[in-house]
C-alpha positions in Angstrom: -22.3 173.5 -117.2 -23.6 171.4 -119.3 -20.4 173.0 -122.2 -18.2 171.9 -119.3 -19.6 167.9 -119.0 -19.4 167.8 -122.4 -16.4 169.2 -123.5 -15.3 166.9 -120.8 -16.2 163.6 -122.8 -14.6 165.2 -126.4 -11.6 165.3 -124.3 -12.3 162.0 -122.5 -13.0 160.4 -125.7 -10.0 162.0 -127.4 -7.4 161.0 -124.8 -8.7 157.3 -124.8 -8.0 157.1 -127.9 -4.6 158.1 -128.2 -4.2 155.0 -125.7 -6.1 152.7 -127.6 -3.6 153.9 -130.4 0.0 154.0 -127.8 -1.5 150.0 -126.5 -2.9 148.7 -129.1 -2.2 145.9 -130.4 -2.2 144.8 -126.6 -3.6 140.9 -128.7 -4.0 139.2 -132.0 -5.2 140.8 -134.8 -8.2 138.5 -136.4 -7.6 138.6 -140.7 -11.2 137.5 -142.2 -10.7 136.1 -145.7 -14.4 135.6 -146.7 -13.1 133.1 -149.4 -12.2 129.7 -148.8 -8.7 128.9 -148.9 -5.9 128.5 -151.7 -7.0 131.2 -154.1 -5.7 134.4 -154.6 -6.7 136.7 -151.8 -6.1 133.8 -149.2 -2.9 132.9 -150.5 -1.8 137.0 -150.4 -3.3 137.8 -147.0 -1.7 135.0 -145.4 2.0 136.4 -146.9 0.6 139.7 -145.6 -0.5 139.0 -142.6 3.6 136.7 -142.0 5.6 139.7 -143.1 3.5 142.7 -141.0 4.2 140.2 -138.6 8.3 140.8 -138.5 7.1 144.3 -137.7 4.8 143.8 -134.8 5.1 142.4 -130.6 3.2 141.0 -128.2 0.3 140.0 -131.1 0.2 138.8 -133.9 -2.3 138.8 -137.4 -3.8 135.7 -137.5 -5.9 134.5 -140.9 -9.3 133.3 -141.0 -11.0 131.8 -143.4 -15.3 132.4 -143.1 -16.1 131.7 -146.1 -19.5 131.3 -148.3 -22.0 133.4 -150.2 -19.4 134.8 -152.6 -17.6 136.7 -149.8 -20.7 137.3 -147.9 -20.8 135.6 -144.2 -17.7 136.6 -144.0 -18.2 140.7 -144.5 -21.0 140.2 -142.7 -18.7 138.8 -139.2 -16.8 141.9 -139.3 -19.4 144.4 -140.5 -21.0 143.7 -136.6 -17.5 142.8 -135.5 -16.4 145.5 -132.4 -15.1 148.2 -134.3 -12.0 148.1 -132.0 -9.2 147.2 -134.7 -9.1 143.0 -133.7 -11.0 142.7 -136.8 -9.6 142.8 -139.7 -11.6 142.4 -143.7 -9.7 141.3 -146.8 -11.7 143.1 -148.4 -12.2 143.0 -152.1 -14.3 144.4 -154.9 -17.4 142.5 -153.8 -17.9 144.5 -150.9 -18.9 146.4 -153.1 -21.5 144.5 -155.3 -22.6 142.1 -153.0 -25.7 144.2 -151.8 -26.8 145.4 -154.8 -26.1 141.5 -156.0 -26.9 138.9 -153.3 -28.5 140.9 -150.5 -25.4 140.8 -148.5 -27.2 142.3 -145.3 -24.7 145.3 -145.2 -23.4 148.5 -146.6 -20.3 149.7 -147.8 -20.5 152.5 -145.3 -20.2 150.1 -142.5 -16.9 149.5 -143.3 -13.6 151.7 -143.0 -11.3 151.5 -145.6 -7.6 151.0 -143.8 -5.6 150.3 -147.6 -5.7 148.2 -150.6 -2.3 145.9 -151.5 -3.2 145.5 -154.7 -4.8 147.1 -158.0 -5.3 144.3 -160.4 -6.7 146.7 -163.9 -9.2 144.6 -166.5 -7.7 144.7 -169.8 -9.1 144.2 -173.4 -7.7 141.5 -174.6 -7.9 139.2 -178.1 -6.4 136.4 -179.9 -2.9 136.3 -181.1 -4.1 136.5 -185.5 -7.0 139.0 -184.3 -7.2 141.1 -187.0 -8.1 144.4 -184.2 -4.7 145.5 -183.6 -5.7 148.6 -181.9 -8.8 149.7 -179.3 -10.6 151.2 -182.0 -9.8 148.6 -184.4 -11.9 146.9 -182.4 -14.8 149.2 -181.3 -14.4 150.3 -185.1 -15.6 147.0 -186.0 -18.0 146.8 -182.8 -20.6 149.8 -183.7 -21.2 148.2 -186.7 -21.7 144.3 -185.0 -21.5 142.8 -182.2 -18.2 140.7 -181.4 -18.0 138.1 -178.8 -16.9 139.4 -175.6 -14.9 135.9 -173.2 -16.4 137.1 -169.8 -15.9 135.5 -166.2 -19.3 134.8 -165.5 -22.8 137.2 -165.6 -23.5 139.5 -162.9 -19.2 139.8 -162.6 -16.9 143.1 -162.1 -15.5 141.8 -166.0 -19.1 141.8 -167.1 -20.2 144.7 -166.0 -16.6 145.9 -167.3 -18.7 145.7 -170.4 -21.1 146.7 -170.4 -19.8 150.0 -169.3 -16.6 150.2 -172.6 -19.9 149.9 -173.8 -21.6 152.6 -172.9 -19.4 154.3 -173.0 -18.1 153.7 -177.0 -21.2 153.2 -178.6 -19.9 149.6 -179.4 -21.7 145.7 -179.7 -21.0 142.8 -176.8 -22.4 139.3 -176.8 -21.2 138.5 -173.5 -20.3 135.1 -173.4 -19.7 133.8 -170.0 -17.2 131.0 -169.0 -17.7 128.1 -166.1 -13.3 129.1 -164.6 -10.6 130.9 -166.4 -9.2 127.7 -168.4 -12.0 127.9 -170.3 -11.6 131.4 -170.8 -8.4 131.0 -172.3 -9.4 128.3 -174.5 -11.5 130.2 -176.3 -9.0 133.2 -176.4 -6.6 131.2 -177.6 -8.3 128.7 -179.7 -9.7 131.9 -181.8 -13.0 130.9 -180.9 -14.4 134.8 -179.4 -13.2 138.0 -180.6 -12.3 139.9 -177.4 -11.8 139.5 -173.6 -12.6 141.4 -170.6 -9.6 139.4 -167.9 -7.5 140.5 -165.3 -3.5 141.8 -166.0 -2.6 139.8 -163.5 -4.5 136.5 -165.1 -3.6 137.9 -168.4 -0.3 139.0 -168.5 1.5 136.0 -168.5 -0.3 134.3 -171.8 0.5 138.4 -173.9 4.2 138.0 -172.8 4.5 134.5 -174.5 2.4 136.0 -177.4 -0.4 134.1 -176.6 -2.9 136.6 -176.4 -2.5 141.2 -176.9 -4.0 142.8 -174.8 -4.8 145.8 -176.5 -5.8 148.4 -173.8 -5.0 148.6 -169.7 -7.8 150.6 -167.2 -5.5 152.2 -165.3 -4.3 155.8 -165.1 0.1 153.9 -165.0 1.2 152.1 -167.2 2.3 147.9 -166.3 5.8 147.7 -166.0 7.2 145.3 -167.9 4.7 145.8 -170.9 4.9 149.8 -170.6 3.6 150.4 -174.4 0.1 148.9 -173.8 -2.3 151.8 -173.7 -4.5 152.9 -171.2 -8.2 153.1 -171.3 -8.3 156.8 -171.4 -5.1 156.9 -174.1 -6.8 154.8 -176.6 -9.9 156.6 -176.6 -12.6 154.1 -174.5 -14.6 156.2 -172.0 -13.6 154.7 -168.8 -10.5 156.3 -166.3 -9.7 153.7 -164.4 -11.2 149.5 -163.8 -10.1 148.1 -161.8 -10.4 145.0 -158.5 -8.9 145.7 -155.3 -8.4 144.0 -153.1 -7.5 145.7 -149.1 -7.3 145.8 -145.5 -11.3 147.2 -144.2 -11.9 147.6 -140.2 -15.7 147.7 -139.4 -17.0 151.6 -139.3 -16.3 154.0 -135.9 -12.9 151.6 -135.7 -10.3 154.8 -133.9 -8.7 156.9 -136.7 -4.8 156.0 -134.1 -5.7 152.3 -134.7 -6.6 152.4 -138.1 -4.1 154.6 -139.4 -1.6 152.4 -136.9 -2.9 149.7 -139.5 -2.5 151.5 -142.7 1.0 152.6 -141.7 1.5 148.8 -141.2 0.2 147.9 -144.6 3.0 150.7 -145.9 6.2 148.8 -144.1 4.6 144.9 -145.6 4.8 147.1 -149.2 8.4 148.3 -148.7 9.4 145.3 -147.7 11.7 143.7 -150.8 10.8 140.2 -150.3 7.4 140.4 -149.9 7.3 142.3 -153.3 9.6 139.4 -154.4 6.7 137.0 -153.5 3.8 138.9 -154.4 5.0 139.5 -158.3 6.1 135.9 -158.2 2.3 134.8 -157.9 1.6 137.1 -160.6 0.0 140.2 -158.2 1.5 143.3 -158.6 1.7 145.0 -154.8 0.6 147.7 -155.1 0.0 150.6 -152.0 -2.6 153.0 -151.4 -3.7 154.1 -148.2 -7.3 155.1 -146.3 -8.0 158.5 -148.4 -6.6 156.4 -151.7 -8.2 153.6 -151.1 -12.0 155.6 -150.1 -12.0 157.3 -153.3 -10.8 153.3 -154.8 -14.0 152.0 -153.7 -16.5 155.3 -153.9 -15.4 155.2 -158.1 -16.4 151.2 -158.1 -19.2 151.5 -156.3 -20.6 154.8 -158.5 -19.7 152.5 -161.4 -20.7 149.7 -161.0 -23.8 150.1 -159.4 -26.5 151.9 -161.5 -25.2 149.4 -164.4 -26.5 146.6 -161.9 -29.9 149.0 -162.4 -30.4 149.6 -165.1 -29.9 146.0 -166.4 -31.4 144.5 -163.7 -28.5 141.9 -161.7 -28.7 140.4 -158.7 -31.7 140.1 -156.3 
């Protein structure tokens, strides 16, 4: 009798999930951007929503900004939302580090990854007239005496990537936090720093113009527009991948058919030619990594950053 009851409950749940997937979505989906309007996450989220809406019928994805606390307010809102597929988080790398750095009241496991739409790998950059022609030249010098490294703030992903690079190679760096990218660019172009760790999206146009040089990229693939740049692994830097990621996530326990629907929707967006063009025009390399691959990226990033945060006593 008990076995029959349990089997009945399991079948009922499975059938409910199938029905939900067939009907979903029946109302608008709230895409929560945990940052203010106008930034990279907001701009790309609105482009994705507009493209995705061309594939939906009877419902739309509506972007809402819930900014504050370095993303914590919006991220916490989604973590506590009903796991029904109608609240989606515009997820960034800060979801991983905010619990340790800012005491955010959620865990990474409170979310189910849907898909990644942009991976912005770290790049090792130097001024155009730098004496360092390769990454190994720079590392060799930094093993002898500390080099000044330009980073976008202390305890940022860029700063932690610098620490990871130091740990992996034995190089020594003095980290110089900038107030914004404009200050970083000025210091680099002016030759006031020895090197920097930037996002590829920030560095690419300046490398193409010749105002800086990129020595290596922390990715598992070469950049299509500058394929001559070696990966960190090829350059012997000991870090295979270090990338800021952007994607979608939903509250944990969201039914798998709904997660699959949203992941497939993101893939349709990725394959849209107009979307690809607009992303590239904005300086964002369009990417698609499904739920399983996105989870691997998140897990790897969490493992890398958590150790650095603990060992360097960062955050709360």
